[in-house]
C-alpha positions in Angstrom: 23.8 24.8 -93.5 25.5 21.7 -94.9 28.8 22.4 -96.7 28.7 21.8 -100.4 30.9 19.0 -101.8 33.5 20.5 -104.2 33.7 18.2 -107.2 36.1 19.0 -110.0 36.3 17.7 -113.5 39.9 17.8 -114.9 39.9 18.4 -118.7 42.9 18.7 -121.1 42.6 22.5 -121.9 40.9 25.6 -120.7 39.0 25.8 -123.9 37.2 22.5 -123.0 36.1 23.6 -119.5 32.9 25.4 -120.5 31.4 22.6 -122.6 32.2 20.0 -119.9 30.7 22.1 -117.2 27.5 22.8 -119.2 27.0 19.0 -119.8 27.6 17.7 -116.3 26.2 20.6 -114.3 22.5 19.7 -115.0 23.1 16.2 -113.5 24.6 17.4 -110.2 22.9 16.9 -106.9 22.2 20.2 -105.1 24.8 19.3 -102.5 27.5 19.5 -105.1 29.5 22.6 -106.2 30.9 21.6 -109.6 34.0 23.1 -111.2 36.0 22.4 -114.4 39.8 22.9 -114.6 42.8 21.8 -116.6 46.2 20.7 -115.2 47.7 24.1 -115.8 45.1 25.7 -113.5 46.6 24.0 -110.4 48.3 26.4 -108.0 50.3 23.8 -106.1 52.2 26.2 -103.7 48.9 27.8 -102.6 46.9 24.5 -102.6 44.4 26.2 -104.8 43.0 25.7 -108.3 41.6 28.1 -110.9 38.2 26.7 -111.9 35.2 27.5 -114.0 31.9 27.1 -112.2 28.2 28.0 -112.7 26.9 30.8 -110.5 23.4 32.1 -110.8 23.0 30.8 -114.3 26.3 32.2 -115.5 29.8 30.6 -115.8 32.4 32.3 -113.8 36.1 31.7 -113.3 37.6 32.0 -109.8 40.1 30.5 -107.4 38.9 27.6 -105.3 40.5 25.4 -102.6 41.7 22.0 -103.9 38.5 19.9 -104.5 37.1 17.1 -102.4 37.1 14.8 -105.5 38.5 14.9 -109.0 37.0 13.2 -112.1 39.7 12.9 -114.6 38.6 13.5 -118.2 42.1 14.0 -119.6 43.2 11.3 -122.1 46.3 10.5 -120.2 48.8 7.7 -120.1 50.8 8.8 -117.1 49.7 9.4 -113.5 52.1 12.2 -112.2 49.4 14.9 -111.9 46.9 12.5 -110.4 49.4 11.2 -107.9 50.3 14.7 -106.8 46.6 15.5 -106.4 46.0 12.4 -104.3 48.9 13.3 -102.1 47.2 16.7 -101.5 43.5 15.7 -101.1 43.7 12.1 -100.0 43.9 8.6 -101.5 41.0 7.4 -103.6 39.7 10.9 -104.1 40.6 11.0 -107.8 39.0 8.5 -110.3 39.9 7.5 -113.8 43.5 7.7 -112.8 44.6 6.4 -116.2 42.1 6.4 -119.1 44.4 6.0 -122.1 45.0 2.3 -121.7 48.2 0.5 -122.7 46.7 -2.5 -124.7 49.6 -4.8 -124.0 49.5 -4.2 -120.3 45.8 -4.5 -120.2 45.9 -7.9 -122.1 48.3 -9.2 -119.4 45.8 -8.1 -116.8 42.8 -9.7 -118.4 44.4 -13.0 -119.7 45.1 -14.5 -116.2 41.8 -13.2 -114.9 38.3 -14.8 -114.8 37.5 -13.3 -118.2 40.4 -15.1 -120.0 38.2 -17.3 -122.2 36.8 -14.1 -123.8 40.2 -12.6 -124.6 41.9 -13.3 -128.0 45.5 -14.3 -128.0 47.7 -11.2 -128.2 51.5 -10.7 -128.6 53.9 -7.8 -128.6 54.9 -7.3 -132.2 58.2 -8.8 -133.2 58.9 -9.0 -136.9 60.8 -12.3 -136.5 57.8 -14.0 -134.9 55.4 -12.7 -137.5 55.6 -15.6 -140.0 54.9 -18.2 -137.3 51.9 -16.3 -136.0 50.5 -15.7 -139.4 50.8 -19.5 -140.2 49.0 -20.3 -136.9 46.1 -17.8 -137.1 45.7 -17.1 -140.8 43.8 -13.9 -139.8 45.2 -11.3 -137.4 45.3 -7.6 -136.6 48.3 -5.4 -136.0 47.4 -2.6 -133.5 49.4 0.2 -131.8 49.9 -0.4 -128.0 48.5 3.1 -127.5 45.8 3.6 -130.1 42.3 4.9 -130.4 39.5 5.1 -133.0 40.9 2.2 -134.9 43.7 4.3 -136.3 46.7 2.4 -137.8 45.1 -1.0 -137.3 46.2 -3.5 -140.1 44.1 -6.5 -140.9 46.2 -9.3 -142.3 44.6 -12.4 -143.9 46.3 -15.4 -145.6 43.8 -16.3 -148.3 43.2 -19.8 -149.8 44.8 -18.6 -153.0 48.1 -18.2 -151.2 47.9 -14.4 -151.3 48.3 -12.5 -148.1 45.9 -9.4 -148.0 46.9 -6.5 -145.8 44.1 -4.0 -145.2 43.9 -0.7 -143.3 40.4 0.2 -142.1 38.6 -1.2 -145.1 38.2 -4.9 -146.1 39.7 -4.1 -149.5 43.3 -5.1 -149.6 45.6 -2.1 -149.6 48.6 -4.4 -150.2 48.9 -8.0 -151.5 51.9 -10.0 -150.5 53.0 -13.5 -151.7 54.7 -14.7 -148.5 55.0 -13.9 -144.8 58.4 -12.6 -145.5 56.9 -10.0 -147.9 54.6 -9.0 -145.1 57.6 -8.5 -142.8 59.2 -6.2 -145.3 55.9 -4.3 -145.9 55.4 -3.6 -142.2 59.0 -2.6 -141.9 58.2 0.3 -144.2 54.8 1.3 -142.7 55.0 0.7 -139.0 56.3 3.8 -137.2 58.5 3.7 -134.1 55.7 3.0 -131.7 55.1 -0.4 -130.1 52.5 -2.6 -131.8 50.5 -5.7 -130.9 49.6 -8.8 -132.9 46.0 -9.9 -132.0 44.4 -13.2 -133.0 41.8 -12.5 -135.7 38.3 -13.6 -134.8 35.9 -14.4 -137.7 33.1 -12.1 -136.8 29.5 -12.5 -137.6 28.0 -9.9 -140.0 24.6 -8.3 -140.1 23.5 -6.8 -143.4 27.0 -7.6 -144.6 28.4 -5.2 -142.1 30.7 -5.7 -139.2 29.3 -4.8 -135.8 30.2 -5.0 -132.1 28.5 -4.6 -128.7 29.8 -1.8 -126.5 29.0 -2.2 -122.8 29.3 1.1 -120.8 30.3 0.3 -117.2 30.0 3.0 -114.6 30.2 3.2 -110.8 26.9 4.1 -109.2 25.9 6.1 -106.0 26.9 3.1 -103.9 30.4 2.9 -105.5 29.6 -0.4 -107.3 30.1 -1.2 -111.0 26.9 -1.3 -113.0 25.9 -1.4 -116.6 24.6 1.9 -117.8 23.7 0.6 -121.3 24.7 -1.7 -124.2 24.7 -0.4 -127.8 25.6 -2.0 -131.1 27.9 -0.1 -133.4 27.8 -0.8 -137.1 30.9 -0.2 -139.3 30.5 1.2 -142.7 29.9 -1.4 -145.4 33.2 -2.9 -146.6 35.0 -1.6 -143.5 36.0 -3.6 -140.4 36.6 -0.6 -138.0 33.5 -0.2 -135.8 35.2 2.7 -133.9 34.3 4.9 -136.9 30.7 3.7 -137.1 27.9 4.4 -139.5 25.1 3.7 -137.0 24.6 3.1 -133.2 21.6 1.1 -132.2 20.2 0.0 -128.8 21.6 -3.5 -128.4 18.1 -4.7 -127.3 17.0 -4.3 -130.9 20.0 -6.3 -132.3 20.3 -9.2 -129.9 17.2 -11.0 -131.4 18.7 -10.7 -134.9 21.9 -12.5 -133.8 20.8 -15.0 -131.2 17.8 -17.3 -130.8 15.1 -16.6 -128.3 16.5 -19.2 -125.9 20.0 -17.7 -126.1 19.4 -14.0 -125.5 19.1 -14.3 -121.7 22.4 -16.1 -121.4 24.2 -13.8 -123.8 22.9 -10.7 -121.9 24.0 -12.2 -118.6 27.4 -13.1 -120.2 27.9 -9.5 -121.4 27.1 -8.2 -117.9 29.2 -10.6 -115.9 32.1 -10.5 -118.2 32.1 -6.7 -118.4 32.0 -6.4 -114.6 34.8 -8.9 -114.3 36.9 -7.0 -116.8 36.3 -3.7 -115.0 37.3 -5.2 -111.6 40.4 -6.8 -113.0 41.5 -3.6 -114.7 40.8 -1.4 -111.7 42.7 -3.7 -109.4 45.9 -3.0 -111.3 45.4 0.4 -112.8 43.9 2.2 -109.8 40.6 3.8 -109.1 38.2 3.9 -112.1 34.7 5.3 -112.4 33.8 4.2 -115.9 35.0 2.3 -118.9 33.6 0.5 -121.9 34.0 -3.1 -123.0 33.7 -3.9 -126.7 32.6 -7.4 -127.8 32.3 -9.1 -131.1 30.4 -12.3 -131.8 32.2 -15.0 -133.9 30.5 -17.3 -136.4 29.8 -19.8 -133.6 28.0 -17.3 -131.5 30.8 -16.9 -129.1 31.6 -13.5 -127.4 35.1 -12.1 -127.6 36.5 -9.0 -125.8 38.2 -6.8 -128.5 38.9 -3.7 -126.5 38.6 -1.9 -123.2 38.3 1.9 -123.4 39.1 4.1 -120.4 37.5 7.3 -121.8 34.5 6.0 -123.8 33.2 8.5 -126.3 29.8 9.7 -125.1 28.9 11.4 -128.3 28.0 8.0 -129.9 24.9 8.1 -127.7 23.5 11.3 -129.2 21.4 9.5 -131.7 19.7 7.6 -128.9 18.2 10.6 -127.2 15.1 9.9 -125.2 16.2 6.5 -124.0 16.0 5.9 -120.3 19.7 5.4 -119.9 20.6 8.7 -121.5 20.7 10.8 -118.3 22.7 8.1 -116.4 25.6 8.4 -118.8 26.4 11.8 -117.3 24.7 11.5 -113.9 26.5 8.4 -112.7 30.0 10.0 -112.6 28.6 12.8 -110.5 26.9 10.3 -108.2 30.1 8.4 -107.8 32.1 11.6 -107.1 29.6 12.4 -104.4 30.0 8.9 -102.9 33.8 9.4 -102.8 33.4 12.8 -101.2 31.5 11.2 -98.4 34.0 8.5 -97.7 36.9 9.0 -95.4 40.2 10.1 -97.1 43.6 8.9 -96.0 47.0 10.1 -97.2 48.5 8.6 -100.4 51.9 7.1 -99.9 54.8 6.6 -102.3 54.4 2.8 -101.8 50.9 2.9 -103.4 51.8 1.0 -106.6 48.6 2.1 -108.3 50.0 5.6 -108.6 53.0 4.4 -110.5 53.2 3.6 -114.2 54.2 0.0 -114.4 56.6 -1.5 -116.9 55.2 -3.7 -119.6 55.2 -7.4 -118.6 56.7 -9.6 -121.3 55.3 -13.2 -121.3 56.9 -15.7 -123.6 55.6 -15.9 -127.2 55.0 -19.4 -128.6 54.7 -19.9 -132.3 55.1 -23.7 -132.1 51.6 -24.3 -130.7 49.0 -26.1 -132.7 46.6 -24.0 -134.8 43.9 -22.4 -132.7 40.6 -24.2 -132.7 38.9 -20.8 -132.2 40.0 -19.6 -135.5 40.1 -22.3 -138.2 41.2 -21.4 -141.7 38.1 -20.3 -143.7 36.6 -22.4 -146.3 36.3 -19.3 -148.4 37.4 -15.7 -148.1 35.1 -13.4 -146.2 
């Protein structure tokens, strides 16, 4: 009888093991024995792990050998536990090594890559550079280097009236400043001790007077290759710019004809696919083995696509309103298929020289504020 592949999903806490196991168990091949565990369940000295598994229709906790493959579902910035696991079970046997991405580091991965034309200009926040950047772009966003769900994202726009509107989540100005120096003082009060980015603002198209984006879910398949699982459109609430907290999620196939002409849709769909795959490959080359990520695009007023964000642990709950669609089962099946693929490939020991297991320092490219105004973001003829 063929030995079962022991696949483990690592989750943040013991309380999240049961739900994770229930979701993914139904999508496992019969050749897989699936367990869920958290980092505190690892018994390093014994080379064992305490895991929750399904047995004869019931969930049961027991001690298992270290797994053949680990699917990381912790929202982590660092790689120490994964590095230690790889040292024990073999290199390239853990995927989603890091899934809480450093946006500054990621920008410096994507900007010199083949997807560079789709990436807005981005700078590490420096209060002294802020006036020059604001004069150049007129519209920009201040984001935490480590952030999620659009929290603590400031939208700053220099209006034709001379006022500078500063908004948080909604389009309604929370603060109104009279000069870039006033903005500096305001941010001094409201930005905490974390690192922040300044991102070039893109004047996005609206549908029904609402902001929207296209989220492309990229996952590895049974052959270990990146493939698109689905593309959805997320609509922000009216008068809000944050699509991460969305009012509606719709299959992108229904929205593309509303945004693009019939002769454009094919090229746009291909652009979404090729660019998302390029972004995934570039990220994985530097961050280490990944099995899934999402790429968020917006469309500007000239029908140009822009990458706004990459997410290493895409929220799968947003697809719940799309039940019955053909892609629904792939969202959870593909990570299990990819885990099986890794289990069947030969392992070799991880070494300390494997740079993908090390958290890299932030690169610091020079910031230029003397460049001419960006042609991708001209000053608006009227406020949005």
